[in-house]
C-alpha positions in Angstrom: 22.1 -5.7 5.9 21.6 -5.5 9.7 25.4 -5.1 10.1 25.5 -2.4 7.5 22.7 -0.4 9.1 24.3 -0.8 12.5 27.4 0.7 11.1 25.6 3.7 9.8 23.5 4.2 12.9 20.2 2.5 11.9 19.1 -0.1 14.5 18.8 -3.5 12.8 15.3 -3.8 14.1 14.2 -0.9 11.9 15.3 -2.7 8.7 13.4 -5.8 9.8 10.1 -3.9 10.2 7.4 -4.8 7.6 8.2 -2.7 4.5 11.0 -1.0 6.4 8.5 1.4 8.0 8.4 2.5 11.6 6.4 5.0 13.7 7.8 7.3 16.2 5.8 5.5 18.9 7.4 2.1 17.9 10.8 3.7 18.0 10.3 4.5 21.7 11.1 0.9 22.4 14.7 1.6 21.3 15.2 5.3 21.9 14.4 7.3 25.1 13.7 10.3 22.9 12.6 8.8 19.6 11.5 11.8 17.7 14.9 13.5 18.2 16.8 10.4 17.1 14.6 9.8 14.1 14.9 13.3 12.9 18.7 13.1 13.3 18.7 9.9 11.2 16.5 11.5 8.6 18.8 14.5 8.4 21.6 12.1 7.7 19.7 10.6 4.8 19.3 7.2 6.5 15.6 7.5 7.1 13.0 8.9 4.8 10.0 10.7 6.4 6.9 10.3 4.1 4.5 11.7 6.7 4.6 13.2 10.1 5.4 10.4 12.6 6.3 7.8 10.0 9.8 6.8 8.8 11.1 4.5 6.1 14.6 3.0 6.2 16.4 4.1 3.1 17.8 1.1 1.1 21.5 1.0 1.3 21.9 1.6 -2.4 20.0 4.9 -2.2 21.7 6.4 0.9 23.2 9.7 -0.2 21.0 10.2 -3.2 17.6 11.8 -3.8 15.2 8.9 -3.3 11.4 8.9 -3.3 9.7 5.5 -2.7 6.6 4.7 -4.7 3.3 5.8 -3.2 1.9 2.2 -3.1 4.9 0.9 -1.2 4.6 3.8 1.3 0.9 3.3 1.7 1.3 -0.4 2.4 4.1 0.4 4.8 2.2 2.9 6.8 -0.8 0.7 6.9 1.3 -2.2 8.1 2.9 0.0 10.8 -0.5 1.0 12.1 -2.5 -2.3 11.8 0.1 -5.0 11.3 1.2 -6.5 8.0 -1.7 -8.9 7.7 -4.4 -6.4 8.4 -3.6 -3.7 5.9 -3.7 -4.3 2.1 -3.6 -2.2 -1.0 -7.0 -2.2 -2.7 -8.8 -0.5 -5.6 -6.7 1.7 -7.8 -3.6 1.2 -5.5 -3.9 -2.6 -6.0 -4.4 -2.1 -9.7 -1.2 0.0 -9.9 0.7 -2.5 -7.8 -0.5 -5.2 -10.1 0.8 -3.3 -13.1 -2.3 -2.2 -14.9 -2.2 1.5 -14.1 1.1 2.9 -15.5 1.0 6.5 -14.3 1.8 7.6 -10.8 -1.3 8.4 -8.6 -2.0 11.0 -6.0 -4.0 8.8 -3.7 -3.0 5.5 -2.0 -6.0 3.3 -1.0 -5.5 0.8 1.8 -8.1 -1.6 3.2 -8.0 -1.8 7.0 -10.2 -3.3 9.8 -10.9 0.0 11.7 -11.8 3.5 10.5 -9.0 6.0 10.4 -8.6 9.5 9.0 -6.6 10.0 5.8 -2.9 10.8 6.1 -1.5 13.6 4.1 2.0 12.9 2.9 4.8 15.5 3.4 7.2 14.2 0.7 4.8 14.7 -2.2 1.3 16.0 -3.1 -0.5 12.8 -2.2 -2.8 11.3 0.4 -3.3 7.8 1.9 -7.0 6.9 2.3 -8.0 4.1 4.6 -11.1 2.1 3.8 -12.8 0.0 6.5 -13.2 -3.6 5.3 -13.4 -7.0 6.8 -9.8 -7.7 5.8 -10.1 -11.4 6.8 -12.6 -11.9 4.0 -10.7 -10.1 1.3 -8.9 -12.2 -1.3 -5.3 -11.1 -1.2 -1.8 -12.0 -2.1 1.7 -10.6 -1.5 3.9 -8.9 -4.1 7.3 -7.4 -4.0 7.9 -3.7 -3.7 11.0 -1.6 -3.3 10.4 -1.7 0.5 9.6 -5.4 0.8 6.6 -7.7 0.5 3.2 -6.0 0.5 -0.3 -7.4 0.8 -2.4 -6.6 -2.2 -5.9 -7.7 -3.2 -5.9 -10.3 -6.0 -6.9 -9.5 -9.5 -10.4 -11.0 -8.8 -10.9 -9.0 -5.7 -9.5 -5.8 -7.3 -11.9 -6.1 -10.3 -14.9 -6.4 -8.0 -13.7 -3.5 -5.9 -13.0 -1.2 -8.8 -16.4 -2.0 -10.4 -18.2 -1.5 -7.0 -16.5 1.8 -6.2 -15.0 3.3 -9.3 -14.6 6.8 -7.9 -12.6 5.6 -4.8 -9.2 7.1 -5.1 -10.2 10.0 -7.4 -8.9 8.1 -10.4 -12.1 7.1 -12.1 -10.7 7.7 -15.6 -8.2 4.8 -15.1 -10.7 2.3 -13.8 -12.2 0.9 -17.1 -8.8 0.1 -18.6 -7.7 -1.4 -15.3 -10.8 -3.6 -15.1 -10.3 -4.9 -18.6 -6.7 -5.7 -18.1 -7.2 -7.5 -14.7 -10.3 -9.3 -15.9 -8.2 -11.2 -18.4 -6.1 -12.5 -15.5 -9.1 -13.6 -13.4 -10.2 -17.1 -12.6 -14.0 -16.9 -13.5 -15.0 -19.4 -10.9 -13.1 -17.5 -8.2 -14.5 -14.2 -9.4 -18.0 -15.6 -9.1 -17.3 -17.1 -5.6 -16.0 -13.8 -4.3 -18.9 -11.8 -5.8 -21.4 -14.2 -4.1 -19.6 -14.2 -0.8 -19.3 -10.4 -0.6 -22.6 -9.6 -2.2 -21.0 -7.9 -5.2 -23.1 -9.5 -7.9 -23.9 -6.1 -9.4 -20.2 -5.2 -9.5 -19.4 -8.5 -11.2 -22.1 -7.8 -13.8 -20.7 -4.4 -14.4 -17.1 -5.6 -14.7 -18.1 -8.4 -17.0 -20.0 -6.1 -19.3 -17.1 -3.7 -19.4 -14.5 -6.4 -20.1 -16.5 -8.1 -22.8 -17.8 -5.1 -24.7 -16.6 -4.6 -28.2 
């Protein structure tokens, strides 16, 4: 893939970035005038610009076509570009969608990060990425595949607790009960209890259990 992108004008370093996402500042290590070069590559359809200052390498099979990456992959990529791939993870409704229990596309991407940051409004769709300050080292997470590469996502257990604790986060409250029920069936009860105790989310666990077991 590196050789293919070199032939089309994409530096191979770009395609090796986590989730194929790079910022204009990071591109300065390669280009003396990064914004001009990035804009040129975007105009040629080799880069996709989801938000001002952020670029995604278009997969080879989508070059020359109309392509819009999924919001969750974009949110994970931008989070990884800012904080590093191990310190930004999809959580809440974004984790639920990435884990396959929310079928419809959402308008908010929710990313857990170690430091506060203002939301980012996307320019390629009517959507926003919201960053939630968490102790990411204590969150239970796993990696899953996306169209942009491997993304860090909270586990079903962590996601159930987060959804029950803050059901309105992400402005998708109507989807939360169904997501909790679906994910609860995947959970290891012991791990769920351990996380709830460690993160002081006992009330969230009670709420999720009641919701998942109600007739």
